[in-house]
TIBATOR-542364 format. One record per residue (C-alpha): x, y, z. Coordinates in steps of 0.001 Angstrom, whole numbers, plus 500000, padded with zeros to 6 digits. Layout:
XYZ/...
***
This chain:
580389839186694400/579228840821697590/577718838669700312/573947838606700009/571249837869702513/567703837076701483/565060839358702862/561497840530702365/558470841788704147/556219839307705854/552887838950704028/549834839965706007/547931837088707529/544406836689706127/541575836305708561/540769832779707380/544256831328707829/544688828817710610/547122829468713448/549063826271712705/549406827133709014/550554830629709892/553162829164712222/554550826932709478/554623829706706890/556216832140709307/558841829584710217/559716829245706546/559855832998706137/562040833361709222/564878832079707034/564662835294705020/565286837620707966/568929837808709059/569379837834712792/572332836428714715/571676834208717684/573509835819720625/575460832688721565/575506830835718273/579201831455717670/578839830620714000/578091832227710699/576266830081708187/577447830497704630/575926828893701606/577741827656698561/577640825010695878/580789823398694696/579950822311691194/578480825184689223/574821824654688385/572349822743690478/571020819415689321/567768819335687421/566211817094690009/567574819039692914/566108822461692387/568041825252694044/570229824085696884/571640827388697954/569007828385700497/570285826310703373/569272825725706923/570730828078709452/569753825720712244/572889823684711617/575071826489712951/573119827768715920/572765826366719372/569017826854719385/566305827554716855/563087829502716964/559978829811714860/558060833066715071/554392832863714210/551522835288714095/548072834508715380/544849835011713422/544410838439714926/547891839543713876/549550839418717323/553126838130717434/553896835034719503/557515833935719966/558121830187719879/561735830531720977/564029833060722573/566690833036719879/566564833437716122/568873831111714261/571753832369712137/570624832868708552/572377831483705461/574041833758702990/575796833243699679/579538833753700066/581205834078696671/584638833337698136/583577829976699560/581781829033696340/584906829800694307/587215827988696711/585033824887696806/585351824661693046/589111825132693280/589341822458695971/587391820064693786/589871820718690992/592869820235693314/591544816948694640/589997815293691608/591256817089688521/589001817819685571/586651814866686138/585609812887689193/585524809192688404/582421807567689865/584255804459691102/586962806474692872/584395808842694386/582407805858695655/585481804425697400/585941807717699229/582243807896700149/582208806662703715/581639808056707162/583761807834710279/582771804463711715/584243802632714703/585009798930714749/582670796722716726/585732794754717869/587890797722718965/585871800650720247/588449803344719372/589551801962715974/588115803470712791/587076801197709925/588163801856706354/585754800196703962/587689800476700695/591107801539699452/591741805257699068/590545807291702077/593392806091704327/595019809455703514/592367810993705788/591325808106708047/594850807139709167/595823810701710254/592489811080712076/593081807736713822/596583808892714765/595312812117716337/592590810204718170/595218807870719662/597428810829720547/594604812298722620/594062808967724390/597759808534725171/598406812062726373/595125813191727929/593441810110729383/594461808414732656/597430806084732301/596582802411732452/593144802787730890/592230799922728589/591336800961725069/588588798347724937/586849799928727950/586288803348726368/582566803911725805/581035804691722421/580016808178723576/583585808873724648/584851807556721305/582640810053719480/583998812827721696/587576811703720980/586879811686717253/585563815251717391/588651816339719353/590891814688716762/589140816453713883/589333819799715659/593063819255716319/593690818703712617/591693821801711671/593548823813714306/596860822883712647/595799824945709637/596554828030711776/593836830248710375/591708832750712318/588435831147711246/587253827581710768/585267827090707563/583301823853707732/581679822130704777/578157820851705440/576077818604703192/572388819307702690/570881815901701931/567388817113700922/566461819301698003/565533822942698335/562525824700696802/562102823913693126/561492826913690949/558579826926688542/560920828488685988/563128825751684459/565733828330683516/566267829127687172/567541825612687791/570313826116685282/571733829322686705/575033829345688508/574579829366692293/577369831884692482/575259834341690554/571479834271691055/570254830973692502/570165832236696041/567918835149695278/565692832977693081/565329830446695880/564527833204698337/561832834593696046/560400831105695561/560359830524699302/558543833776700003/556068833165697193/555344829670698470/554833830931702018/552497833674700805/550542831202698668/550108828942701682/548563831805703626/546239832793700811/545098829322699730/545614827149702779/547806824813700693/551110823723702166/553952824000699650/554563820551698225/550894819456698142/550779819856694408/548499822915694079/550960825771694279/553074825226691179/554960822125692323/557112823708695035/558935821143697161/558813821293700976/562118819499701501/563734822778702478/561214823196705264/561968819757706667/565667820577706712/565418824101708014/562627824274710551/562334822965714091/560891819500714660/557540820834715869/557027822831712676/558083819894710500/555462817770712238/552822820422711491/553760820475707811/553631816704707501/550421816320709443/548723818978707293/549694817077704172/548191813879705593/545052815748706714/544638817146703200/544160813651701795/547689812813700688/548705809241701404/551842808473703411/553418807311700138/552643810632698466/554043812522701438/557167810381701438/557718811167697763/558449814753698779/561168813556701162/563783811614699203/565833809148701193/568603811232702817/570801808130702940/570757807393699216/574025807617697333/574729810849695518/576593811230692263/579730813405692389/577807816290690810/574902815955693247/577340815852696155/579158819004695094/575914820829694314/574721820335697894/577789821565699723/577301824518702056/579670826166704500/579568827423708055/582133829699709700/583302829408713313/585549831825715141/586678829601717997/587527826005718815/584634825580721259/581973826553718715/583551824220716183/583480821290718602/579889822095719548/578866822078715885/580329818601715344/578710817379718566/575292818672717492/575731817432713918/577538814147714454/575531812587711648/577506814773709232/580585812778710285/578977809355710507/576944809332707297/578121808238703863/580149811366703092/581653812184706483/585261811596705409/584872813721702287/583171816554704174/585953816683706727/588639816636704033/586914819518702231/586663821383705556/590422821090706092/591105822415702592/588604825262702932/589855826234706386/593416826257705082/592351828148701952/592531826814698405/595138829361697313/597405828564700257/597078824824699610/597895825305695929/600942827402696811/602261824730699194/601585821858696813/603566823826694180/602810821286691419/599068821222690827/599215819485687446/598296816165689065/595231815783691331/595833814993694998/593599811915694707/594870809520692055/592356809408689240/592703805636688760/593668804058692071/592137806620694419/595040806925696859/595990810286698352/599170812146697405/601850812959699975/600716816595699983/597275815482701194/598823813269703889/601128816064705042/598227818532705199/596297816192707468/599317815540709693/600917818979709911/598550821578708450/600936822195705512/600375820636702080/604049820340701112/604957817443698847/608065816130700626/608872814494703966/612421815706704597/613271818512707014/612962822100705805/613983822879702222/616348820996699979/618038822219696831/617498819672694082/618920820682690721/618563824349691604/614957823959692772/614050824696696377/611740821852697410/609906822332700687/609550819665703329/608462819611706976/609438822833708720/609058821831712379/608543818894714701/605119817384714052/602584816211716636/602241812943714700/605145811158713045/605489809534709666/607694806640708570/607492804749705316/608680801598703655/609460803719700605/612480805194702412/614157801797702614/613527801511698866/615334804870698445/612276806606696996/612359809312699665/614159810520702786/612073811068705906/613455813833708085/613895814041711831/610804816212712306/608603813333711123/610627810504712648/610743812189716044/607292813690716634/606018815266719837/603854812236720636/604591808496720246/602272807999717270/603402807434713684/601503806999710433/603195804170708538/603295804150704756/603646801223702381/603419801401698610/599628800980698747/598255801911702173/598603803901705403/598418802389708882/599223803677712382/601893802711714924/601693803924718515/603011803332722010/602296804287725592/606058804750726144/606430808524726182/610237808300726338/610177807333722666/609544811003721931/611527812692724676/612918816125723755/615623816064721136/619084815568722656/622074817659721483/623373814554719702/620079814075717842/620063817762716927/623616817472715624/622738814432713518/619645816149712110/621517819341711183/624386817390709603/621980815326707487/620172818470706340/623395819296704465/623461815759703050/620297815717700915/621254812519699076/621681810534702299/625353809648701682/626298810117705363/628990812622704466/629256816277703508/631763818360701636/634456819664703974/633659823168702733/630220822910704416/631641822323707894/631524825984708851/627808826239707939/627003823090709946/628861824380713009/627130827761712756/623716826079712497/624504824180715698/625678827357717470/629167825876717814/632418827734717259/632651828633713577/635637830958713411/637705830392710243/640841829313712098/638915826758714182/637022825441711147/640298824982709260/641724823010712174/638615820776712353/638681820177708603/642180818768708856/641218816674711854/637995815265710378/639470814807706877/643055813698707549/643464812199704076/642315815441702452/639538813727700469/637322816788700646/634566815057702638/633633814703706315/631903811512707431/628851811616709694/630367809170712199/633597811165712459/631604814371712994/629439812813715705/632416811258717519/634195814602717563/631398816892718697/628950814551720492/631007811714721977/629418808988724087/626139810759724589/623572808442726114/620576807502724062/617258808846725353/615212805959723923/614593802957726235/616010799598725175/612673797786725422/609137799017724873/605757797948723522/604334798998720182/600748798725718919/599641798695715302/596374799664713600/595147798813710106/591643800049709311/590833797677706445/588941794620707757/590495792282705177/593969793137706473/593055791990709987/592688788491711368/589142787212710756/588247790603709236/588098792154712710/589632795620712892/591598795784716136/595014796696717544/597977794298717577/600600794570720307/604275793607720127/607356793793722367/610277795661720814/613956795550721739/616779797746720465/619907795674719927/623444796876720635/625382798411717781/624346800306714695/624206797439712227/620840796383710891/619662793490708798/617202794225705996/614500791580705888/612649792105702634/610224789311703501/609014791274706545/607901794756705411/606780795659708945/610273795225710433/611872796885707414/609666799943707891/610339800058711647/614076799976710947/613869803276709114/613135804757712548/615022802307714822/617777800690712692/618544797919715210/615001797018716289/613537793567716693/609902792966717601/607870789971718726/604121790265718198/601952788861720966/599512787313718507/600227784710715899/598866787161713318/601575789378711803/600208792929711360/600019794048707749/601082797361706221/598758796768703253/
***
């Protein structure tokens, strides 16, 4: 389907029409005339993610362009026909983009499968909300959305650690600054998708114009709803000029003015509302035309009201979130951001990286996010595994993390031998790690930047060696030695390799041990990690915090001598930390032991 823009000639203003009524009608009609605001930096695109619009919702595809522009204008005509400009810039107009509509449906399928369970959807229905006890800590209200909230929290902490003055107390950061940090974190995650354009999903909370033709409500928005809504809007505006009745007053065929309240500037909205009151409608009757924008939506209603906006640069994207912060803070902020990441990445690209799309990325019963969803939020790639690069498993090439990540990932499941976390995740660019248990995601971080100092030759050698040891046996076949040496840019001539094979495998067992390899090629290299450092832990669920207060917990860590480690199954926190630092011990400053669940 080609992109379509609504258009139409402006109806002539009758002599008896009031100036204020003409202003309101012209403001409504201004949404049918495409004109780009010179500095808007955004293209507003309209879509609906769930096929047909709801019966009670009318057509939702004629959306407000004011959400994408930096300023809005209403152009009215006086009684005598002269034009008077109420603003210098015309807002960007919505258009129906068939590609976005299709991809939103595909994203819905990827995330939820064939059906969206109401209870799971409700658990994911929350905004980004900061704790009243820790100004920079996000609150997770129910189980499930940690797959989005924990990565966002990790990026927010990364920005604080790397960009803010050293020594600043987290508790002293103002609420306004916290909102700015959140927007930066979201933009960082979207930037990781590495696409030329940001495609942001926006929720229209109010209904659009209702068509007098019931059949119109049942048409697919990807086909004809947009044009039907445009026709209805123009007809309603023309009727207002001819009869003096504001759409929504009940005399023009039942058209709803909710679109006007969403799409027009505040001054015009006030005119519309005041005219309804002046016409004899009670405040209750007027309110009936403006359904509570905070009420809960069903999954179908939510997907029917999704629209998209396109941004070409990071600055315009950040400005949009700043001007529309309520889209992040309201009931569906987490979902909208998740959909924006998927749409920016592209549904086809996500599906290709996931590789196995038979199972939804959000568990249909328990609501937790799959590893592909976590990896997409952390790295911009929706691969299903956490090891480095590709691994050959039974002849299948399974993709993992292809480069060092900004944010790390460690998991208790590695100690249980369910997975192998590679060096790219264990040694991120910044000292922040998402921690995984069998049920939840939390965040570990530190102000000690030496924890993520550049990879030493010894660490590179260990990582490359282990990439040829996919089962984690700490040895490789002696026939692989030449490939390992070549990958490390070491001498790999056949004669030299043969000599090293005999030296590293004196008993001719056909294997080369990791320790023997490291002692031979990287002897006595000093460790870059400090022996002592402080770690802080975040868990966004109130019930997992002392007295239900979401805050950070600080502990002093020490790395013991030697490579031996003791597995303490009764302390999941230490067990998880030991997958990164095998010989770590930690003493928490509070009596409360931080929880991974």
